[in-house]
N, C-alpha and C positions, 0 to 999 in steps of 0.2 A: 328946324325940327318939323314944322308944319309941312314943308315941302316933301320931306321924306315920308311922313305919314300919308300925305296925299298920293304920292307915287305908289306906295304900298297898296293903298286903297284901290287906285286905278288898275294896278297890276292884278289884284285879286279879282276885281270885277271882270277884267278882260279874260283872265284864266277861266273863271266860271262860265263866261259867255262861250268861250271856245269849247269847253267840255260839254256844255249844253247843246251846242250845234252838232258836235260829234255824236252825242247820244241820239239826237233827233235823226241824223243821217243813218245811224246804225239801226234805229227802230224802223225807219223807212225801208232800208234794205231788207230787214227781217220780214216785214210785211209783204214786200214785193216777192221775196223768195217763197214765202208760204203760199201766196196767191198763185204763183206759177206752178208750184208742185201740186197744189190742190186741183188746178185746171187739168193737169195730166192724170192725176188719180181719178178724178171724176170721169174723164174720157174713158179710161181703162175700166173703171167700175161699170159704166153704162154698157161697154162692149161685153164684159163678162157676165153681168147680171142685168140683161135687158128687162125693162118693166113688164113686158108681156109674159116673160117666163120666170119672173122673180119668185113668186110663191112656190112654183114647182122646184126651183133650184134650192130654196131655203128649206124645203121639206125633208132634206137629207135622205133622199132615196135615189136609186138608180145611178149613184155616183156622180150626179150632176153638180153637186157642190164642189167636189174635187176637181171636176172639169172646169168649173167656173174660176176656181182659184188658179188653175194652170193657165187659163186664158188671160186672167188679170196679170199674172206674173210675166207671161210672154209679152204682153202689151207694154208693160213698164220696161221690160228688158229692151224691146225694140226702140223705145223712146231714148233710153240711156245710150244705146249703140249709135243711134242717129245723132245725138248730141255730141258724142265723142268724135264721130266722123266729121261733123260740121265745124267743130271748134278746136280740136287739138291736133298737134303734129302727128303725121302718120306713124312714126316710130313709137310715140307715147300711146297712140290709139290702139295699136296692135297689142302692146303689153297690157293695157287696161282691159281690152277685150278678153285676153287670156285670163286675167285676174277675175273678171266677172264670171267666166265659165267655171273656174276653180271654186270660187265662193259659192256659186249656185249649186254645183254638184256636191260640194261638201255640206252645205246647209241641208239639202234634200236628204242626203245619206245620214247625217247625224240625227236629224229629227225623225226620220223613218225608224231608225233603230231605237231611239229614245222612247217613242210612243208605241212601237210595235214589237218590243221584246216580249210582250205578252199580248193577248188579244184584247184590244181596247175598243173594238168595233169601229164604226164609221168615224167617230171623233178622232181616234188615233190615226186613221188613214189620212185625215185632212191636215194634220199638224205640220208635216214637212212642207206642204205647199203653202200653208198660211205663213210659216216662218220664212220661207223664201220670199213671199210677197212683201213682208215687213222689211226684210233685208234690202230688197231692191228699191223699196220706197225711200229708205235711208240713203242709199247710194245716189238715187236721183236727186234727193234734196241736197246732198253734198256737191254734186255737179252743178246744180243751179246756183248754190251758194258761191262756189268758186267763180263761176262765170259772172255773177252779179258783182262780187267784190273786186275781183282781179281782172275781169275781162278775158278775152281770148288770148291764149298764149301765142307767142310768135311762132310761125311755122319754120321749123329748122330743117 
C-alpha cells in the first residue's frame, strides 16, 4: 500500500511540475509577444506623433490628429503586410492581404457612419481612424502570437 501511495505522490508532483513549466513557458511567450508588439506600436507612434509636433497634433485643429491616426494605421498595416510576406506562403499571404483591406475598409466605413450620422465635430471625424488603428494593433498582435507559438508555416 505504501508503494501505491508513494507512486501517486510522485505522479502528482511530476504533474504539478509539468503544469508549472508549461505555465512559465506560456507566460514567457506572452511577455515576448507583448514586447514585440509594443516595439512596433512605439515605432509607429513616434512616426505619427513626433515629439517636436506632438502638442500641435494633440491640439485637435487643422485635421492633424486625423492625419496622425492615418499615419499610425498605415505604419502598422505596412508592418503587418511585411510580416505576412516574410513568413507565410504566397497563397495564404494574398488571401490575408485581401482580408486586411476588407476589414480596414469596413471598419473605416462603419465607424464613419456611426459617429457622423449627425455632426459630432472633430471627435466624430477621428473615430473611424482610431477604430482602424485598434483593429490593426490586434491583428498585428495575433500575427506575432501565431509566429511565436507556432513558428513560420511551411511554404506550400
